[in-house]
N, C-alpha and C positions, 0 to 999 in steps of 0.2 A: 126560816122565812126571810126573804129578802127585804131590806129596809125600803119603804116607799118614800120618795122624795119629790116634792112639788116646788117648782120655781115659779114665782109670781111677779108680773109687772102689769102695768095698766093695759096696754094694747096686745100683749103677747105677740109682738112682732119683731122685737130686736133682742133686748137683754135676756129675757127668760128663755127665748128660743136658743140663743147662743149657749146659755148655761145648760139647758137640756142636752144640746149637742155634745158639749164637753163632758158632761156627766155620763152620758151613754158611752162615749168613746173611752174614757178613763175607768169608768166603773164596770164596763163590759156586762157580764151576766150576773154580777154580784148584787145589783140594786135594780129597783124599778124606778124609772124617772119619768116625770111628767112636767108640763108647764101649762099655765093658763093666765088669763088676764081678767081684770075687773071690768074692763070695757074693750073686749077683743076687737081688733081691726078687721079680722077675717082673712088677713094675709100676712105671710112672713116677709119682712122687708128685704128687698132685692140686694141691697148693699150688705146686709147681715149675711145673706147666703153667700155672696161673693167673698167676703173677708174670712168666713169660716172655711171655704174651699181652699183658701191660701194655706190653711193649717191642715188640709187633708181631711176635713170633716164636711160631709154633705148633709145640710139640713133642709134641702129643697123639698123633701117629701113631708116635712113637719107642717102642721096646720095651726093657725091661730085659733084659739078656742077659749070659751068661758068655763066657769066652774061646773056648770050643769053637764058639760061634755066629758067630764072626767069619769073614769071607771070606779073611783073610790070617793067616799065622802070625808074620810079622815086619812091622815098621813103620819109617818114617823117624823118627818122633817118638812116644814114649810119655810122656804127661803124667799124673802121678798127682796126686790132689787132697789128699793128706795122709793116706793110709791106711798109710804106713810099712811095717812088716814084713808086714802082712796082704795087701798087694798082691803077687801072685806075679810072677816074672820073665817079661816078654814081650820077645822079641828086638826090638831097635831100634837104629838108628844113633845116636840120642841119647835119653837119659832125662832128664826134667825133673820135679822135685818141687815142686808148689805146696802150701803149707800153708794149706788152706782148711777152715774149720770146717764140720762136717756140720750142716745146718739141720733135719734130721729131727726131727719132733715139737716143733718150735719155732713161735713165732708167725709170722704172715705177714710182719711187719716184718723179722724176722731173715732170712727167705728173700729179701726184697728187698735187704737189705744184702749177703748172700752172692752173689746174682745180679749185683749191680753190681760186686762185686770180681772175679767170674769174667769178666764182660764186659770190664772193663779189662785183665785179664791176657790174654785171648784176643786183643783188639785189639793189645796190645803185642807178643805173640808173632807174630801174622800180619804186623805192620808190620816186624818184624825178619827175616822169612822172605824169601828172594830167590825171587820167583815169576816 
């Protein structure tokens, strides 16, 4: 059975969307990947879409969603992007907290910096997973 991974941030519009995109790209068909937000904005940030395209990853078809929109109620891994107490509890075998700054309303260069940090963390996480 494939590990189920959930990336969480507040609005599910930038950080968790980029993490989902990278995990799908690098994890291919070995994992099931989702993202959600505690207070979803309803849209994926346009700059996040643009900077991910620079890496050859298209997240434009991903949707900003809440926890009730997910196909599962528990996951193998829940990885939060640094939302602290704002992120509600989602059942998981393992919870991981990544302290990643929210690039919302920042310049494109800041989005690139955050994107690259997320890419490195996703690659490291997947390399440590026994698939």
